[in-house]
Structure formats: C-alpha cells, structure tokens
N, C-alpha and C positions, 0 to 999 in steps of 0.2 A: 506453476502448472495446476490446473484444476482437474479433479477427478471426474470422469464422465458418468459416475453413478449418482450425482446429485448436483444441486445448485450451489451458488458460490458462498452462501453463509451457513451452510449446514453445520460446519464445525466452528462457527463464530469467527471465521478468518476474514479479514478485509485487506489482505495483502495487495490485491489488485489496485485498490484505491491508494494505498500507501506508496506503491511502486510508481503509480501514475503521478502522484504529487511530487515525488522525487525527480522523476523524469522531466516534468514540466518546470520544476525549479531549475534544473541544470540547463534546460533549453533557454530559460529566462536569463541565465547568466551568460549566455552566448555560446554554449556548447552545441554546435551544429551537428556533430557526429555522435549523437546519443541514441543507442539502441535500447529499446524497451521491449522485451519479449514476454509474452504469456501464451497460453494455449490449453490444450486438453490432453490429459493422460488417458489413453483409450484402451490399454491392454490389461489383462489379468483376470483372476477369478471373479472379482467383484463385478466387473463389467459383463462377464459371461452370465452371471446370475441376474444382474439387473435387466439385461436384454431378454433373457428368458422370461422373467417376471412380466415384462412389458409386451411379451409375445411379438417381438420385433427381431428381424434379422440383425446380427451384430454390426455389419457395416452401416446399415441404415440407422440403427440405434445410436451409434457413435456420431454419425453425421448430424442427426437431429439435436443431440446434446451440444455439439460443437456450435451449431447455428444459434442455439439459445444463448450460449455464452457470448458469442460475437454480437448478437443483438443487445444483450444486456449491457455489455461494455460500451457499446455505441451510445446508449441512452444515458449511461453515467459518465460520459466524457472520458473514458479510458483511452488515452491517446497512445496505444501501442504501435510500435513500428513493425513488429513481427508476431503473427499468431501461428504457433506451431502445433501440429497434431501428430501424435506419435505413431499414427497409422500411415503417415506420408512416406513415400518411397525414399526421399532424401534422408529422412531420419532413420529408416531401417538400414541404409547404407552406412550411416554414421555409427550406428550401434554395432554393426558387424565389424567395421574397421576397428572400433575401440576395443571390442572383445578380442580380436586378433592381437592387438597391441599388448593387452593384459596377459594373454596366453604366451605370446613370444617372449615377453619379459620374465616369464616364469612365475607369475602370481596366480595362475588359475590351475587347479588340478582336479581330477575326478575322485570321488569318494562316496562311501555310504554315509547318509546323514539321518539322524533320528532326533526327534524333540517335539516340543509342544508348539503347534502351528496355529496361528490366528488368521483366519481367512479375511475378516474385515480389515485388519492391519497389514495383511500380506507379509508376515514375518514370522520367523521362529523365535521362541522365547525360552530363556533358561528357567530353572526351578525358582530362582530368586525373583523372577519377574512375573510370577503368576500367584494366584491365591484361590482359595475355595470360597464359593458363594452359593447361598441357597436360592434356587430359582423360584418362580411363581408357582411351579407345580410341586414345590416342597423338596425336590431332589437337589443334591449337592453337585455343583459344576465348578470346573476350573476355568478361571478367567484371567485376562491380562490385568495386572495391577494398574498399569498406566491408562489403558482405554476402557477397561471393564468388559471388553468383548470376550466371548467364549473362545477356548482353545481346544485343540484335539491332538492326540498323539499321532505323529506321522513318521514313517520310516521309508526312505527312498534313496535312490541313486541320484546324486546331484554333482554339479561342478561346484567347487569351493574356491573362494578368494582368500588369499593369505592376509587377512586383516591384521593378524597378530604381529606381522612384520613391520607395522607402521607406527608402533607406539612412540618411538623417539621423534619421528617426523611430525606426528600430529601434536606432540607436546611442544615441539619447536614452533609450529605454525600458531599454536594458541598462546605462546608467550606474550605476544602483543595484545594488550587489553582491548585495543580498538578493532581487532579483527572480527570479533563477534560482539554485538551490542544488543540489549543491555548487558552490562558486566555480569549479572547474575547467570545469564545463559552461557557466558564464556566459562565461568567457573563450573557450571554444571557439565560442560563438555570436558573440561579438564578432569573432573572426578570420574567421568565415564572412561576416559582414555587411560587413566592410571589404574583402572580396574581390570585385572588380567582376565577375569571371567567375562566381563563385558566385551572385551576386545578379542574374543576368540574368532577363528576363521569363520566366514559367513557363506552360506549357500547362495550362489548367484545363478541358479537355474532351477527349473521345475520340470517334472516329466510332462511331455506333451499330451499324454493320456489324461492328465488331470487339468493342466492349463494349456489348452490348445490355442487360445486367442492371444497371440503374442508373436514375438520375433524368434524364429528358430535359431538355436545356437549354431554358429558357422561350422559346417562339417558333421553336425550331429542332429538330425531332424527329430530324434527321439526326446530332445530336450528343448525347452523354451527359456529364453533369457529372462532372469528374475525381473519382475515389473519395475522394481525401484532402480535397478541399473539401467534398464531401458529408459525410464522416465527422466533420470538425471542427465542422461546424455543429450537431452533436448537442448540444454544450454549450449553445448558444443555444435549441435546442428545449426542453430540460429547463427552462431559465430562464423559458420562456413566450413566446419570440419566435415570430412578429413582433408580438404584441399589446403595447400600450403598457405594460401592468403588468409586463412582463419586467424593466424597469429596476430594480425592487425587488430583483431577484436577480442583478443584473449590476454589475460584473464579478465573476468567481469569485475567492474569496480564495486558492484553491490548486488547482492542477492537477497530478496525480501522473502521470508518464510514464516509460517505459523509455528508455534512452539511444539505442536504435535508431531511435526516432521523434522524437528531440530536434529535428531540423531542421524537421519539419513543425509542431511545437508552438512552437518558439522562433524560427522565421523566417517561415514561411508564415502561420501562424495570427495572430500579432499584426499582420502586414501586411494580411491580409484584413480583420480587424476595424477597423483604422484607415482602410482604404479605404471601409468601410461607415459611418464616422463613429461607431464604437463603441470603448470602452475595452478594451485587452488585459487579460489576467489580471493580478492583483496579484502572483502568485507562481507559479513553476513549480518542482516538486521532481523532479529527474531521478535515477532509480535505475539502478545498473549491473546487470549480468546475474549469472546463476549458472552455474558450470561444474559438471560431474559427474565426480568423481574426477580433477580437473585438466583435463578436456577440455571443449570447447565443447558445450553441449547442442544436439542437432539430431535431427530425425526420421531422417536418412539414417544416422546413427551408431547409431540404435536405443537411445540413452541418455536419452530424454526421461523425466522424472520424472512418473509418473502419480499425480495427487493422490488418486484413488479407492483405489489400492493402498496409498498412504501412510497413508490414513485407517484402514485395517484393521490396519496395522503399528504406528502411532504415535499414533493418534487425531487428530481434527481439531485439537484444542487443542495437542497435541504438535507437529504440523507448524507451526501458526501461531506457536507460541513459537519454534521453531527458525529460521524464516524471519526473524522480527523480531529475534531474538537474534544471529544470525550475518550477516544481510544488511547490507552497508555500501553506502551510496549512491555513495561516491567511487571504489570499485574492485570488481571482480567478486569474488563470494564462491564458495566451493567446497561443493558438496553431496556427502556420502558417507554411506551408511547407518551405517557404523561411527561416524562423527562424530555423527550424529543420536542414535543410541542412547546414546553417551557423554554428550552434553549433557543429554538428557532424564532419564537415570537420575541424573546427578550433581546436577542443579539442581531439576527438578520433583519427582522421586521422593524424593531424599535431603534436600537442603538445605531445601526448602520443605515437601514433604509429610511427611517424617519428623518435622520440628520440630513441625508441627501435631498430628500423632498423639501425640507424646510429652507435650506440654503439656495435651492434652485427654484423655489416657488415664487410666483409673481408678487406675492404679498410682501416679501422682504427683498426680492431681487427683480424689480420691475424692468430693469434694463436687460435681463436674461444674459448676463455675462459672467465670466470667470475674471474678476478684476485683477489688473496687474498689481505687482508689489510696488508700493510707493515709499521711497526712502524718506520722504517728508513725514511719514507716519511713524518714524523710528521711535519716538518717545512713547507711542502707544504700546509698543512691544515690551516696554519696561514694567508694565502693569503685572501684578503677581500672576493672574490667571493666564495672561499671554505668555509670560516668561516660562511658566510651567509647561504650557502646551508646546512652545518652540523647543524647549529642551527635550520633552518626550518624543516629539517627532524627529528631532535630530538624531536621537539615539536608536530609534525604532529599527531602521533598516539593518544596522549591524547586529542587533539582538535577534531579529527574525532570521537573518542569514545564518547565524550560528545554529539556531534551533532547527531550521529546515535542513541544513547541511547534515545534521545528526539524525534526521528523520523524526525528531521530536516535534511533530507539527502541532500538537496540542499546546506546547509551550509558546510556539510562535504566534498561534491564534490568540492565546491568552494576552500576549504583549500588544497585539493589534487591538483587541477589545478594550484593554486598559487605556490605550491611546484614544480610542473613540469615546470612551466615557469622559476623559479629560476634555475632549473637544466639545462634547455635549454640554458640560458644565460651563465652558468658556462662552458657548453660544447663548446659553440661558442667562448668564451674568451680563452679557453686553446688550441683550434685548434689541436685536435689530428690527423687530416689528415696531418698536417705538422710534428708532433712529430714522426709519424710512419716512416718517411723518414730517421730518424737519430737514429742509434742503441744506441747511448749514452743517448738518451732520453727515453729508454725503461721503466725505473722506473717511470718516470713522466707520460708516456702514460698509464701504468698499473694503476697509481693512478687516472687518469682522468676517465678511463673506470670503475674501481672499484667503485668510488664514484657515478657515474651515475647509475651503475647497482644496487648498494645498495639502492639507492633512488627508483629505479623502483621495486625492490624486496618489499620494504615497501608499495609502492603505489599498487602493485599487490595484496598484502594480504588484504589491507583495501578496495580495490575496489570489492572484491568478492561478498558482498551483493548487489552491484549495477549492475554490468555486469559480472555475473559468468563465462560465456563462454570466454569473452575477457580476464578476469583475469587469467583464466586457461591457455589460449594461452600464455600469457606473462610470467607466472611463469614457464611454460614448457620450453620456449625458454631460460630462464635464468638458467635452470638446477636446479631449487628449487624442492626438493623432496616433494611428496605429503604429507608426514608425517611431513613436516616442514612449513605448511601453516596456522596454527592457529594463532589467535591474540597473544597468548603467545609467539610465535616464532619470533615476530617482534624484541623483545629485548632479549639479548643485541644487539645493533647495532654494526657493525663491528669495529668501533673506540672505542667502550666501552668494548671490550674484548681483551685479550692479544694474543690469538691464532687465526689463520685463515688458510684457505687453498684454493687453486685455484681449480675451478671445470670447466669441459667442458660445454659449452652451447650446446643446441640442434642443430643438423645439418639440421633439417627440415626448409625449407623456411616458414617464418611466415609473413603473411599480417594481421596485427591486425585489421585494419579497412580501407577499400578502400574508397577513396574520392568519393563523389557523384557529378556527373557533373551537373552544373546549366544549365537549359534549356534556 
C-alpha cells in the first residue's frame, strides 16, 4: 500500500516494482490465478495535514493522489490485478467486520493510554525508542530513534489490542526461517517479539476529535480505527473478506514490504489475523531502502527521486531494470544518475542491445533468419568458446528460477548478464562478419548466428518479469511466437532436440535501448 501523502519513492521503497516482477514471474510459470494487489492508504492524521496544506478537500485530495499512482504504475508496467483504496465502501465494510471479530474474540478493550506519539509515523513509542535531539532553533526535542521524526506526549481514551497475548504464537510463526526474508529481518522480528516491553498492548483507535478522517469504530463514533489496522485489512478486502469465498484467496503467498514498516507487517499484522482466527501470510519479503548519492532520501533534503523525471531520462524500462538490478533486500542500495547511466549503457544498450543488433543485422545475417540447429555442425559445439556458452545457457534457466523465486532479482539479472558476456565473447571470437564473405562458410555462419540467437531467446523469456517491454521487443525481433514465450518453452534447448527449423526474423528496425549521452 502506498501512503497518499507523497509519491512512491519518498522513502526509497520500490516494493511495487519488486511485487510486479514476482507476479509476472509466477504468471510466466503458468500460474493463471495470481492476485497482485496494490493501492493507496488514504486515512489518518498525515492525510488530513497534507490535504490542508494543499488547500484541497480530503476526498478530492485522496482521489488526485490515487490517480497519480495509477498513472505512474501504468507507465512503469506495474501489472496489478487489484488497486484498492482504503476509502472504498467495500474496504470500510471489511474493516468493521474485522474489528467486530477482534472484539467478539476478546482481544479489544477500552482503556486510558498515554505515551509519546509520533504523528508522521502514526504510532506511540516507548521511552526506549525515543531520544533527545537539538533542533535548528537550538532547542532540545524528543524524536523517534528509528525515523528521526518528532514525538509529543499524548494522553487519551483509546481502544487497546491485546498484543501481549500473542508472544508464543508469533515466536511459533517466526520459527521458519523462510517466513520472513532476508534472514536478518526475520531475526529482527524475533528480537522484537521476545522483548516484553516492545510487545505491550497497542492502541488501535484514536479520538475522532483528533483524527476525523478515517473509519469510525463500530458502535462508537467518538473513536476512529487506528490507521495501521485500517490499512492492513486492505489485503483481506482484496481477497474478498468478509464473504466466505475469500478463503480461496487466503492466506497470501507473499507480501512485499519496505523495512520501515516491517514492525506493522511482521508483528501487528500476524497478531491481528491470529486474533481473528485467520492464518498469517505464508511469507514476507522485506526490502531495504535507497540512498541518493550516499545520503538518505527525504523530502526535507530535496533529494527525492522523481519517477516521472526519471522516465524521460532513462525510460520506464531503464529505471525498472536499474532498480531490480542494483536493489538488494538485505542492505540499502545507492542511487546516482551517473551510476544509472553507466549500468544502462553497459548492459541494456551494449551487452544486450548491441548483440541483438549485430546478429540480426544484414551485414552478418543477409538472409534475415533465425537459422535452425544443424546436427551436422555438432563438431563445432566442441570448441572451447562454444562448449562454455552451451553449458552456461543450459544452466541459466534453473539458476534464474531459484533467484527469482526468492525475489533476489539482482542475482538473476547478474546470471543473465554473465551469460550475455559469454555470448558476446563467442560472437567476437567467431567473427561472423568474415564468415559471411565466404559461401563455403555458410554452415559455420548459421551455427554462430543460431547459437547467439538461441541464447537471446532464452534471455528474452527470463527477462520478461524484469523489463517486459524490452523483452517483448527482443522476442518479436527474433520471430518467437507469442504462444511460445512461457517459462516451459525455454526447454528443450535447440541442441537438446532432434528437429529444428529456420524462421524469419522481424523486418522491423529494432532499437532495444538507446545509449544515454553523458553530459
């Protein structure tokens, strides 16, 4: 879910691109019933303040932000199946029903609550989670240790959730190392759950007089449902809750989150679900943040990366590729325009794009075909460069499959680029531009072009979750039918089957990725 007080990279999170790549990967494997939801979290104090600052009525403000996200996701090929807004009536119904379930099961009670409240983070913090910091005016302020945002002492009547009752259940859920990845975040959650102070009962409502923009607590209009309880229920709403048919879509196989909201998804959310008698998610994938030129990305520093500007500079495919290529879940990655240009020029324009142009160009491929595999050329495959390439391509699909399955897309891309480097060396060694000059070398020329194109075919199929537009361009150019682009079509490879046939390549001029000029 995306917060309606800013754009998608404000906290350096790229979870939408990661979730989309995972969704596309599973679709590629043949999973037809794959639900990929995203949307906008539109309630709470932050939204109230943002709308007031923009001098816009709250409903219109939320609608405008939601439209921006939908447009942005469309441009970046985010292939969601459901876009949920927490202001929708079906979601309000789901939240009310979920609240009633928690209350009827005895996990919600009324009580006075006091503590340090952080408005930007929309949560209460204990003394151990705040520190004193000198502001620009020279005064001492208390701030959240985790986010650095200011806190203020608040005392009010709230509804409380018995989080402290779920320590054993949460420990049991976290016993499986695979339930939260990377492992470091799973261990972080275990440490939190074992901390009795951290696992105190949590306030799950706010006075309507302070937070009026939200969902009213059922039966008590003086209280508004805590924005995080409200927001988390969106996953149930998409699954069809509270109707009985929702169980067909529950629990989710994967939820992708940024590390700044790990606590809500890895502690509060499973506890809420267990309290309602529902299963927690089968897996959480937690992604670290992005820095910009080595500094934390923030609005106050003015270094927030604008995805619209990036699209005009690098194209949407270029930025998708860079985020998935350089983004590592276990640690923060660094964004710099120089780095983006270097990676995209070296890998998309040169290593991949140039290789496609060379083997499809009329200079070395005057017949404009994807030559068939010829068994008579078997002795050519015993050459060192050819053997190395065949072995690399043979092992590539399994290696990429494992990395993509674990959402380690950067590792999968690394294996693809390594394979393409091997292919470029093979192409250079064989010198097809010389072979084409000698009719007697036609069989060898066909062999070189075939092996290069077969490698590109495999790479094109496995790159579809990463850069769908570019992969489509490449497979179109190679003459690969749309009905033959699933993961299952990778094998058998041409040298693993007896029969083959020559196919014409596309006559359309294809510029896979244009080099970016360095200023």
